[in-house]
C-alpha positions as a Markdown table, in Angstrom:
| # | Residue | x | y | z |
|---|---|---|---|---|
| 1 | Met | 120.3 | 72.5 | 109.6 |
| 2 | Glu | 116.9 | 73.3 | 108.0 |
| 3 | Lys | 116.1 | 77.0 | 107.9 |
| 4 | Thr | 112.6 | 77.7 | 109.1 |
| 5 | Ser | 110.9 | 80.7 | 107.5 |
| 6 | Ser | 108.5 | 83.1 | 109.2 |
| 7 | Lys | 107.0 | 83.7 | 105.8 |
| 8 | Ser | 104.6 | 81.5 | 103.9 |
| 9 | Val | 104.1 | 80.9 | 100.2 |
| 10 | Cys | 100.6 | 82.4 | 100.8 |
| 11 | Ser | 101.7 | 85.6 | 102.4 |
| 12 | Ile | 104.3 | 86.3 | 99.7 |
| 13 | Met | 101.9 | 85.6 | 97.0 |
| 14 | Leu | 99.1 | 87.6 | 98.6 |
| 15 | Lys | 101.7 | 90.6 | 98.4 |
| 16 | Glu | 102.4 | 89.8 | 94.7 |
| 17 | His | 98.6 | 89.7 | 94.1 |
| 18 | Asp | 98.1 | 93.1 | 95.8 |
| 19 | Lys | 100.9 | 94.7 | 93.8 |
| 20 | Ile | 99.3 | 93.5 | 90.6 |
| 21 | Lys | 95.8 | 94.5 | 91.5 |
| 22 | Asn | 97.1 | 98.0 | 92.4 |
| 23 | Ile | 98.7 | 98.5 | 89.1 |
| 24 | Leu | 95.6 | 97.3 | 87.3 |
| 25 | Glu | 93.6 | 99.8 | 89.4 |
| 26 | Glu | 96.0 | 102.6 | 88.3 |
| 27 | Phe | 95.6 | 101.4 | 84.7 |
| 28 | Glu | 91.7 | 101.6 | 85.0 |
| 29 | Lys | 92.1 | 105.2 | 86.5 |
| 30 | Gln | 94.3 | 106.4 | 83.7 |
| 31 | Asn | 92.1 | 104.7 | 81.1 |
| 32 | Asn | 88.9 | 106.2 | 82.5 |
| 33 | Gln | 90.5 | 109.7 | 82.5 |
| 34 | Asn | 91.2 | 109.2 | 78.9 |
| 35 | Asn | 94.9 | 109.6 | 79.5 |
| 36 | Leu | 96.1 | 107.2 | 76.7 |
| 37 | Phe | 99.8 | 108.0 | 77.3 |
| 38 | Asn | 99.8 | 107.2 | 81.0 |
| 39 | Ala | 97.4 | 104.3 | 80.6 |
| 40 | Arg | 99.8 | 102.6 | 78.1 |
| 41 | Glu | 102.8 | 103.2 | 80.4 |
| 42 | Val | 100.9 | 101.8 | 83.5 |
| 43 | Phe | 99.5 | 98.8 | 81.4 |
| 44 | Glu | 103.1 | 97.9 | 80.4 |
| 45 | Lys | 104.1 | 97.9 | 84.0 |
| 46 | Phe | 101.1 | 95.8 | 84.8 |
| 47 | Lys | 101.7 | 93.3 | 82.0 |
| 48 | Trp | 105.4 | 92.8 | 83.1 |
| 49 | Asn | 104.5 | 92.2 | 86.7 |
| 50 | Leu | 101.7 | 89.8 | 85.8 |
| 51 | Glu | 103.9 | 87.8 | 83.4 |
| 52 | Lys | 106.6 | 87.7 | 86.0 |
| 53 | His | 104.0 | 86.4 | 88.5 |
| 54 | Phe | 102.8 | 83.8 | 86.1 |
| 55 | Phe | 106.4 | 82.7 | 85.4 |
| 56 | Ile | 107.0 | 82.1 | 89.0 |
| 57 | Glu | 103.8 | 80.2 | 89.4 |
| 58 | Glu | 104.2 | 78.0 | 86.3 |
| 59 | Lys | 108.0 | 77.5 | 86.3 |
| 60 | Ile | 108.6 | 77.3 | 90.0 |
| 61 | Ile | 105.5 | 76.7 | 92.2 |
| 62 | Phe | 103.5 | 74.5 | 90.0 |
| 63 | Asn | 106.6 | 72.3 | 89.2 |
| 64 | Val | 107.6 | 71.9 | 92.8 |
| 65 | Tyr | 104.0 | 71.1 | 93.8 |
| 66 | Gln | 103.6 | 68.5 | 91.1 |
| 67 | Ile | 106.9 | 66.8 | 92.0 |
| 68 | Glu | 105.8 | 66.7 | 95.6 |
| 69 | Ser | 102.3 | 65.4 | 95.0 |
| 70 | Gln | 103.5 | 63.1 | 92.1 |
| 71 | Glu | 100.2 | 63.6 | 90.2 |
| 72 | Asp | 98.3 | 65.9 | 87.9 |
| 73 | Asp | 96.4 | 68.4 | 89.8 |
| 74 | Glu | 93.0 | 69.8 | 88.7 |
| 75 | Asp | 93.7 | 73.0 | 90.5 |
| 76 | Ile | 96.9 | 73.6 | 88.4 |
| 77 | Glu | 95.0 | 72.8 | 85.3 |
| 78 | Thr | 92.4 | 75.5 | 86.3 |
| 79 | Leu | 95.0 | 78.0 | 87.1 |
| 80 | Leu | 96.8 | 77.4 | 83.9 |
| 81 | Lys | 93.6 | 78.0 | 82.0 |
| 82 | Asp | 93.0 | 81.2 | 83.9 |
| 83 | His | 96.5 | 82.3 | 82.9 |
| 84 | Lys | 95.7 | 81.7 | 79.3 |
| 85 | Asp | 92.5 | 83.5 | 79.5 |
| 86 | Ile | 94.0 | 86.5 | 81.2 |
| 87 | Leu | 96.9 | 86.6 | 78.7 |
| 88 | Phe | 94.3 | 86.6 | 75.8 |
| 89 | Leu | 92.5 | 89.6 | 77.5 |
| 90 | Ile | 95.9 | 91.4 | 77.9 |
| 91 | Lys | 96.7 | 90.9 | 74.1 |
| 92 | Asn | 93.3 | 92.4 | 73.2 |
| 93 | Ile | 93.8 | 95.4 | 75.5 |
| 94 | Glu | 97.4 | 95.9 | 74.1 |
| 95 | Glu | 96.1 | 95.9 | 70.6 |
| 96 | Ser | 93.4 | 98.5 | 71.5 |
| 97 | Leu | 95.9 | 100.7 | 73.3 |
| 98 | Ser | 98.3 | 100.5 | 70.2 |
| 99 | Lys | 95.4 | 101.9 | 68.0 |
| 100 | Asp | 94.9 | 104.8 | 70.5 |
| 101 | Lys | 91.5 | 103.4 | 71.7 |
| 102 | Ile | 90.1 | 104.1 | 75.1 |
| 103 | Leu | 88.9 | 100.7 | 76.5 |
| 104 | Leu | 85.5 | 100.3 | 77.8 |
| 105 | Ser | 84.8 | 96.8 | 79.0 |
| 106 | Glu | 88.1 | 95.0 | 78.8 |
| 107 | Pro | 89.7 | 96.4 | 81.9 |
| 108 | Ala | 86.6 | 95.5 | 83.9 |
| 109 | Glu | 86.5 | 92.0 | 82.5 |
| 110 | Leu | 90.2 | 91.5 | 83.2 |
| 111 | Lys | 89.8 | 92.7 | 86.8 |
| 112 | Gln | 86.9 | 90.4 | 87.3 |
| 113 | Ile | 88.9 | 87.3 | 86.1 |
| 114 | Ile | 92.0 | 88.3 | 88.0 |
| 115 | Asp | 89.9 | 88.8 | 91.2 |
| 116 | Ala | 88.3 | 85.3 | 91.0 |
| 117 | His | 91.8 | 83.8 | 90.2 |
| 118 | Val | 93.3 | 85.5 | 93.2 |
| 119 | Ile | 90.6 | 84.6 | 95.5 |
| 120 | Phe | 91.0 | 80.9 | 94.6 |
| 121 | Glu | 94.8 | 81.0 | 94.9 |
| 122 | Asn | 94.7 | 82.9 | 98.2 |
| 123 | Glu | 91.9 | 81.0 | 99.9 |
| 124 | Ser | 92.6 | 77.4 | 98.6 |
| 125 | Phe | 95.7 | 76.7 | 96.5 |
| 126 | Tyr | 98.4 | 78.6 | 98.4 |
| 127 | Pro | 97.3 | 77.5 | 101.9 |
| 128 | Arg | 97.4 | 74.0 | 100.7 |
| 129 | Leu | 101.0 | 74.5 | 99.4 |
| 130 | Asp | 102.0 | 75.9 | 102.8 |
| 131 | Glu | 100.6 | 72.7 | 104.4 |
| 132 | Glu | 102.0 | 70.2 | 101.9 |
| 133 | Leu | 105.3 | 71.4 | 100.9 |
| 134 | Thr | 108.6 | 71.0 | 103.0 |
| 135 | Glu | 110.2 | 74.1 | 104.5 |
| 136 | Glu | 113.0 | 73.7 | 102.0 |
| 137 | Gln | 110.6 | 73.8 | 99.0 |
| 138 | Lys | 108.6 | 76.8 | 100.5 |
| 139 | Gln | 111.9 | 78.7 | 101.2 |
| 140 | Met | 113.0 | 78.2 | 97.6 |
| 141 | Ile | 109.8 | 79.5 | 96.2 |
| 142 | Ile | 109.9 | 82.5 | 98.6 |
| 143 | Glu | 113.4 | 83.2 | 97.6 |
| 144 | Arg | 112.7 | 83.1 | 93.9 |
| 145 | Thr | 109.6 | 85.3 | 94.2 |
| 146 | Glu | 111.6 | 87.9 | 96.2 |
| 147 | Glu | 114.6 | 87.9 | 93.8 |
| 148 | Glu | 115.2 | 91.4 | 92.3 |
| 149 | Thr | 114.9 | 91.5 | 88.5 |
| 150 | Ile | 117.6 | 92.7 | 86.3 |
| 151 | Lys | 117.2 | 96.4 | 85.8 |
């Protein structure tokens, strides 16, 4: 018997996006207050959550979708490029923080790229997945996304 989920991929990932954006806003706040110790701590939390999110997308969601659609997808290529650009900015921010530098434009640039990425995923990509994937595939994605991490 197939289990029907009341959740959608879109709603689960929207929750993930909100969590990541909230951590980034906290980082910006700490950075703007010149609180380097807290900024570094919050940035590590942000980075970890973002990398986990990218892992879920790249290793689970994109793979399931590509198997289902049986073709290369331009949207996935765009999203992967966004991931690469975001990770490049994160590396630059990390290097600046390791040198005890307060960041000026990088957090705003990172936020801008992430916002555009999230809008595309929330308004286009994830609703399409909810339409095209089977309940079983969606349930697997949702379960993997909600899994607790090793502490």
